[in-house]
C-alpha positions as CSV (number, residue, x, y, z in Angstrom):
1,M,1.9,-14.1,18.3
2,R,2.4,-10.8,16.3
3,E,5.3,-8.6,17.0
4,I,7.0,-5.5,15.5
5,I,10.8,-5.5,15.7
6,I,12.6,-2.2,14.9
7,K,16.3,-1.6,14.4
8,H,17.1,2.1,14.4
9,S,20.3,3.8,13.3
10,E,21.3,7.3,12.1
11,E,21.0,6.2,8.5
12,K,17.8,4.1,8.4
13,N,15.1,2.2,10.3
14,I,14.5,-1.5,9.5
15,I,11.0,-2.4,10.6
16,T,9.7,-6.0,10.5
17,L,6.3,-7.4,11.3
18,V,6.7,-10.9,12.7
19,E,4.1,-13.6,13.1
20,D,5.0,-16.8,15.0
21,Y,8.7,-16.0,14.7
22,N,8.7,-15.4,10.9
23,I,8.9,-12.1,9.1
24,V,5.7,-11.5,7.2
25,E,6.4,-7.8,6.3
26,K,9.6,-5.8,6.1
27,Y,10.2,-2.1,5.4
28,E,13.3,0.0,5.3
29,E,13.1,3.7,5.9
30,N,16.1,5.8,4.8
31,I,16.2,8.7,7.3
32,E,18.2,11.0,5.0
33,K,16.1,10.5,2.0
34,Q,13.0,12.7,1.7
35,R,9.9,10.6,1.3
36,L,7.1,12.1,-0.8
37,E,4.6,9.3,-1.1
38,G,1.4,10.2,0.7
39,N,2.3,13.9,1.0
40,I,-0.3,16.4,-0.1
41,Y,0.7,19.6,-2.0
42,L,-0.8,22.7,-3.5
43,G,0.8,22.6,-6.9
44,K,0.9,24.7,-10.0
45,I,0.3,23.2,-13.5
46,Q,3.4,23.9,-15.6
47,R,2.7,22.0,-18.9
48,V,-0.3,20.4,-20.5
49,L,0.4,17.5,-22.8
50,P,-2.8,16.5,-24.7
51,G,-1.0,13.8,-26.6
52,L,-0.3,12.0,-23.3
53,Q,-3.5,13.1,-21.7
54,A,-1.4,14.4,-18.8
55,V,0.1,17.4,-17.2
56,F,3.3,18.3,-15.3
57,V,2.8,19.9,-11.9
58,D,5.2,22.0,-9.9
59,I,4.9,20.9,-6.3
60,G,8.0,22.7,-5.1
61,N,10.3,19.7,-5.6
62,T,13.3,19.4,-7.8
63,K,11.3,17.4,-10.3
64,N,7.9,18.3,-11.6
65,A,5.2,15.7,-10.8
66,F,3.3,13.7,-13.4
67,L,-0.6,13.9,-13.3
68,H,-2.6,11.7,-15.7
69,I,-6.2,12.5,-16.8
70,K,-7.5,9.4,-15.0
71,D,-6.2,11.0,-11.7
72,I,-7.9,14.3,-12.6
73,I,-11.5,13.4,-13.4
74,P,-13.8,12.5,-10.5
75,K,-14.1,8.8,-9.5
76,V,-17.4,7.2,-10.2
77,S,-17.0,4.7,-7.4
78,N,-14.2,3.3,-5.2
79,L,-14.7,-0.1,-6.8
80,T,-14.4,0.8,-10.5
81,G,-12.7,4.2,-10.2
82,N,-12.5,5.6,-13.7
83,K,-11.4,2.4,-15.5
84,N,-14.6,2.4,-17.6
85,E,-13.9,5.8,-19.0
86,N,-12.6,6.3,-22.5
87,F,-9.7,8.7,-21.9
88,D,-9.1,9.3,-25.6
89,E,-12.4,11.0,-25.9
90,I,-11.8,13.4,-23.0
91,D,-10.5,16.9,-23.7
92,I,-7.9,17.5,-20.9
93,N,-7.9,21.2,-21.6
94,K,-11.5,21.4,-20.2
95,Y,-10.1,20.4,-16.8
96,V,-6.7,22.1,-16.6
97,K,-4.7,25.1,-17.8
98,I,-1.1,26.3,-17.3
99,G,-0.7,28.2,-14.1
100,M,-3.8,26.7,-12.5
101,P,-3.5,25.7,-8.8
102,V,-4.2,22.0,-8.1
103,I,-4.2,20.0,-4.8
104,V,-2.5,16.7,-5.4
105,Q,-1.2,13.7,-3.4
106,V,1.9,11.8,-4.2
107,K,1.0,8.2,-5.1
108,K,4.4,7.1,-6.3
109,D,7.8,8.5,-5.4
110,S,10.5,9.6,-7.9
111,I,12.3,6.8,-9.6
112,M,15.6,7.4,-11.4
113,Q,14.9,10.2,-13.9
114,K,11.1,10.2,-13.4
115,G,9.4,12.6,-11.1
116,P,6.8,11.6,-8.6
117,R,3.3,10.5,-9.8
118,V,0.4,12.4,-8.3
119,S,-3.3,12.4,-8.2
120,T,-6.1,14.8,-7.3
121,H,-7.9,11.9,-5.6
122,I,-6.9,12.6,-2.1
123,N,-6.9,9.8,0.5
124,L,-6.4,10.6,4.2
125,P,-6.3,7.5,6.4
126,G,-7.3,7.2,10.0
127,R,-7.3,4.0,12.1
128,F,-10.8,2.9,11.0
129,V,-11.7,5.1,8.0
130,V,-10.2,6.8,5.0
131,A,-11.5,10.2,4.0
132,M,-11.7,11.1,0.3
133,P,-12.6,14.8,-0.4
134,G,-14.4,15.2,-3.7
135,A,-16.0,11.8,-3.6
136,K,-19.6,11.3,-2.6
137,F,-19.9,7.7,-1.5
138,V,-19.4,5.6,1.6
139,T,-17.9,2.2,0.8
140,I,-16.3,-0.6,2.8
141,S,-13.2,-2.7,2.5
142,Q,-13.7,-5.7,0.2
143,K,-12.1,-7.9,2.9
144,I,-15.1,-7.4,5.2
145,D,-17.7,-10.0,4.1
146,D,-20.1,-10.2,7.1
147,K,-23.3,-8.6,5.8
148,D,-24.5,-7.6,9.3
149,E,-21.2,-6.0,10.1
150,I,-21.1,-4.2,6.8
151,K,-24.6,-2.8,7.5
152,R,-23.7,-1.8,11.0
153,L,-20.4,0.0,10.0
154,K,-22.0,1.9,7.1
155,S,-24.8,3.0,9.3
156,I,-22.4,4.4,11.9
157,V,-20.5,6.3,9.3
158,E,-23.5,7.6,7.4
159,D,-25.2,8.8,10.6
160,N,-22.1,10.7,11.7
161,L,-20.9,12.1,8.4
162,N,-22.0,15.7,8.1
163,K,-19.5,16.7,5.4
164,D,-19.6,16.3,1.6
165,L,-16.8,13.7,1.2
166,G,-16.3,10.0,0.5
167,I,-15.4,7.5,3.2
168,I,-13.8,4.1,3.0
169,I,-14.4,1.9,6.1
170,R,-11.2,-0.1,6.8
171,T,-11.0,-3.7,8.0
172,S,-9.6,-2.5,11.3
173,A,-13.2,-1.2,12.0
174,I,-14.6,-4.7,12.5
175,G,-16.1,-5.0,15.9
176,K,-15.2,-1.5,17.0
177,S,-17.8,0.5,18.9
178,K,-19.8,3.4,17.6
179,D,-17.9,5.9,19.7
180,E,-14.5,4.6,18.5
181,I,-15.5,4.9,14.8
182,K,-17.2,8.2,15.3
183,N,-14.1,9.7,17.1
184,D,-11.8,8.4,14.3
185,L,-14.1,9.9,11.7
186,E,-14.0,13.3,13.5
187,E,-10.2,13.2,13.8
188,V,-9.7,12.5,10.1
189,I,-12.2,15.3,9.1
190,F,-10.3,17.7,11.5
191,K,-7.0,16.9,9.8
192,L,-8.6,17.4,6.4
193,E,-10.0,20.8,7.4
194,K,-6.6,21.9,8.6
195,I,-5.1,21.0,5.2
196,Y,-7.6,23.0,3.3
197,T,-7.5,26.0,5.7
198,N,-6.8,29.3,3.9
199,L,-6.5,27.6,0.5
200,E,-9.2,29.8,-1.1
201,E,-7.1,32.9,-0.4
202,I,-3.9,31.2,-1.9
203,E,-5.7,30.0,-5.0
204,T,-6.9,33.5,-5.9
205,K,-3.3,34.8,-6.1
206,N,-1.7,34.5,-9.5
207,G,1.8,34.5,-8.1
208,F,1.3,31.8,-5.5
209,V,4.1,29.4,-4.7
210,P,3.6,25.6,-4.6
211,K,3.6,24.4,-1.0
212,L,3.4,21.3,1.2
213,L,0.1,21.0,2.9
214,Y,0.4,17.6,4.6
215,T,3.4,15.4,5.4
216,N,2.9,11.7,5.5
217,N,4.1,10.1,8.7
218,K,7.1,7.8,9.1
219,V,6.7,4.2,8.2
220,I,6.5,3.1,11.9
221,D,3.7,5.7,12.5
222,R,1.7,4.4,9.5
223,L,2.3,0.8,10.3
224,L,1.1,1.2,13.9
225,V,-2.0,3.1,12.7
226,D,-2.8,0.3,10.2
227,I,-2.3,-2.7,12.4
228,I,-2.6,-1.6,16.0
229,D,-6.2,-2.8,16.2
230,K,-5.5,-6.1,14.5
231,G,-3.6,-7.7,17.3
232,I,0.0,-6.7,18.2
233,D,1.4,-8.5,21.3
234,R,4.8,-6.9,21.6
235,I,7.0,-4.2,20.0
236,I,10.8,-4.6,20.4
237,V,13.2,-1.7,19.7
238,D,17.0,-1.5,20.1
239,N,17.5,1.9,21.8
240,D,16.0,4.5,24.2
241,F,15.2,7.0,21.4
242,M,13.0,4.6,19.5
243,Y,11.5,3.3,22.8
244,K,10.3,6.9,23.7
245,Y,9.2,7.5,20.1
246,V,7.0,4.4,19.9
247,L,5.7,4.9,23.5
248,E,4.4,8.4,22.5
249,I,2.5,6.9,19.5
250,L,1.0,4.2,21.8
251,K,-0.1,6.8,24.3
252,T,-1.7,8.9,21.6
253,M,-3.7,5.8,20.5
254,K,-4.3,4.8,24.1
255,K,-2.6,1.5,23.6
256,Q,0.3,1.8,26.0
257,E,-1.3,-0.7,28.5
258,N,-2.3,-3.2,25.9
259,I,1.0,-3.8,24.1
260,K,4.4,-4.8,25.6
261,L,7.1,-2.4,24.6
262,E,10.7,-3.6,25.2
263,I,14.3,-2.7,24.5
264,N,16.7,-5.3,23.2
265,T,20.0,-3.9,21.9
266,D,20.5,-7.0,19.7
267,V,17.1,-7.2,18.0
268,F,18.4,-8.9,14.9
269,N,19.4,-12.1,16.8
270,I,15.8,-12.6,17.9
271,Y,14.2,-15.4,15.9
272,D,17.2,-15.3,13.6
273,I,15.9,-12.1,12.1
274,K,19.3,-11.4,10.5
275,K,19.2,-14.7,8.6
276,Q,15.6,-14.1,7.5
277,L,16.5,-10.7,6.2
278,E,19.5,-12.1,4.3
279,K,17.2,-14.5,2.5
280,L,14.9,-11.6,1.4
281,E,17.9,-10.2,-0.5
282,S,18.3,-13.3,-2.5
283,R,17.1,-13.6,-6.1
284,K,16.6,-17.3,-5.9
285,I,14.2,-18.9,-3.3
286,W,14.2,-22.6,-2.8
287,L,11.0,-24.5,-2.3
288,K,10.5,-27.4,0.2
289,C,10.0,-29.9,-2.7
290,G,13.4,-29.0,-4.3
291,G,12.1,-26.6,-6.9
292,F,12.8,-22.9,-6.8
293,I,11.6,-19.5,-8.0
294,T,13.6,-16.5,-9.1
295,I,12.5,-12.9,-8.7
296,D,13.8,-10.2,-11.0
297,K,12.6,-6.5,-10.7
298,T,12.8,-4.1,-13.6
299,E,11.5,-0.5,-13.9
300,A,8.4,-1.7,-15.8
301,L,7.5,-4.9,-13.9
302,T,8.6,-7.8,-11.7
303,A,9.2,-11.1,-13.4
304,I,9.0,-14.4,-11.4
305,D,10.1,-17.6,-12.9
306,V,9.2,-21.1,-11.5
307,N,11.6,-24.0,-12.0
308,T,11.6,-27.7,-11.0
309,G,15.2,-27.5,-9.8
310,K,16.1,-30.7,-7.9
311,Y,12.5,-32.1,-7.8
312,I,11.9,-35.1,-10.0
313,G,8.5,-36.2,-8.6
314,K,7.1,-39.5,-7.6
315,Q,4.2,-40.0,-10.0
316,D,3.5,-38.7,-13.5
317,L,4.8,-35.5,-15.1
318,S,1.5,-33.6,-14.6
319,D,1.6,-34.3,-10.8
320,T,5.3,-33.3,-10.6
321,I,4.6,-30.0,-12.4
322,F,1.6,-29.2,-10.2
323,T,3.4,-29.9,-7.0
324,V,6.2,-27.4,-7.9
325,N,3.7,-24.8,-9.2
326,K,1.5,-25.2,-6.1
327,E,4.5,-24.7,-3.7
328,A,5.7,-21.8,-5.8
329,T,2.3,-20.1,-5.6
330,I,2.3,-20.2,-1.8
331,E,5.8,-18.8,-1.7
332,I,5.2,-16.1,-4.3
333,A,2.2,-14.8,-2.4
334,K,4.4,-14.7,0.7
335,Q,7.3,-12.9,-1.1
336,L,5.0,-10.3,-2.6
337,K,3.9,-9.3,0.9
338,V,7.2,-9.6,2.8
339,R,9.2,-7.8,0.1
340,D,6.4,-5.3,-0.6
341,I,6.5,-5.9,-4.3
342,G,4.2,-3.6,-6.2
343,G,3.1,-2.8,-9.8
344,I,2.8,-5.3,-12.6
345,I,3.9,-8.8,-11.8
346,I,4.3,-11.6,-14.3
347,V,4.7,-15.3,-13.2
348,D,6.1,-17.8,-15.6
349,Y,4.9,-21.1,-14.3
350,I,6.0,-24.5,-15.6
351,D,3.5,-25.3,-18.4
352,M,0.3,-27.1,-17.1
353,N,-3.1,-28.1,-18.3
354,E,-6.3,-25.9,-17.9
355,E,-7.6,-27.8,-14.9
356,N,-4.4,-27.3,-12.9
357,R,-4.3,-23.6,-14.0
358,K,-7.7,-23.2,-12.4
359,K,-6.4,-24.9,-9.2
360,I,-3.4,-22.6,-9.1
361,L,-5.7,-19.5,-9.4
362,H,-7.8,-20.7,-6.6
363,I,-4.7,-21.3,-4.4
364,F,-3.3,-17.8,-5.2
365,N,-6.6,-16.2,-4.4
366,E,-6.7,-17.9,-1.0
367,C,-3.1,-17.0,-0.2
368,I,-3.5,-13.3,-0.9
369,K,-6.4,-12.9,1.5
370,S,-3.8,-12.3,4.3
371,D,-2.1,-9.5,2.3
372,R,-3.0,-6.1,3.7
373,S,-2.4,-4.5,0.3
374,K,-4.7,-4.7,-2.8
375,V,-3.8,-7.6,-5.1
376,Q,-5.6,-8.1,-8.4
377,I,-5.1,-11.3,-10.3
378,V,-5.8,-10.6,-13.9
379,G,-5.4,-14.2,-15.1
380,F,-3.3,-16.2,-17.5
381,T,-2.2,-14.6,-20.8
382,P,-2.3,-16.4,-24.2
383,L,1.4,-17.2,-23.5
384,N,0.4,-18.9,-20.2
385,L,2.0,-16.2,-18.1
386,L,0.0,-15.3,-14.9
387,E,-0.5,-11.5,-14.8
388,L,-1.3,-9.7,-11.6
389,T,-0.9,-6.3,-10.0
390,R,-0.2,-5.3,-6.4
391,K,-0.3,-2.0,-4.7
392,H,2.8,-1.0,-2.7
393,M,2.2,-0.6,1.0
394,W,4.9,2.1,0.9
395,S,7.7,2.8,-1.5
């Protein structure tokens, strides 16, 4: 059973995705804080920094945005992006100049003293497809592995795509009809055209002012768009305002008759949600075997340490270590998703032999299949630290 439970107040929304009574994803939305991630702006280049292969862009915010060369030059493909490019050999001045207009999308919100990070690679998501202006390829989610379904979905999109833009077919498109996918494609293209309306006139004016072109929706809107077609049985909210808000979204997506929408003023007592949330605030997480992991976030990365704790094992040392590391791997994959941990992640496992390291990598790869976000396991470093990256669902 999959449910969304929402607690709304004047200060913030707490949104949890619950599967079989357990929180699997949790997001907090500060209502007073302006969210920039996902927003699209017409910006103006303020400074060009060849030494950093980057520019600062005025998007009309209090802090200028940071734009790197890899987010300026066109993507070769959605799979490899620009990672095979040698950025040191690229002359950034061939692409940009001070005062030049540029359309950018915020990929990462401001953090402390740093301004937002932006990209010229625009992604506009729908329910079943993501539109990418400037790209020229139709690709499909790597989580779709049925060859016949891949062929069917790509054929539908290619037959109905009459614009010069790239398209990513999402996992939510699996099993959907031709009309459903076609309608979603048309809706995304319509949104895109509205964003770009009258831009040519603005871009010819030397004194143009940076402006917001597209506002990303609230977390609840985006969450529903992402998972509404992946099986949601019930949505529980705690007041009339949120009930009406969610109901309007369901009506827009024609799902009001398929999903139960209920009000419960004490939502945090359902399934011990309050206790589950309290555990998510803890630095230390105990494992069933008696070992534990610790999670420490820094500005640069997240460090996760694995410890044997109270577990002394029943057989030899190698078996004891592997038991703790195995349980830790399952728990780490869960915590990455439920806490929405993103960026660089380093896991310091208890030292183990090469054979067990391979087993751990296999277990990790299996565990992250349920993660809706992109997780890339780089592998063990020479210091036997597991290195991986994960993309934030939302900051």
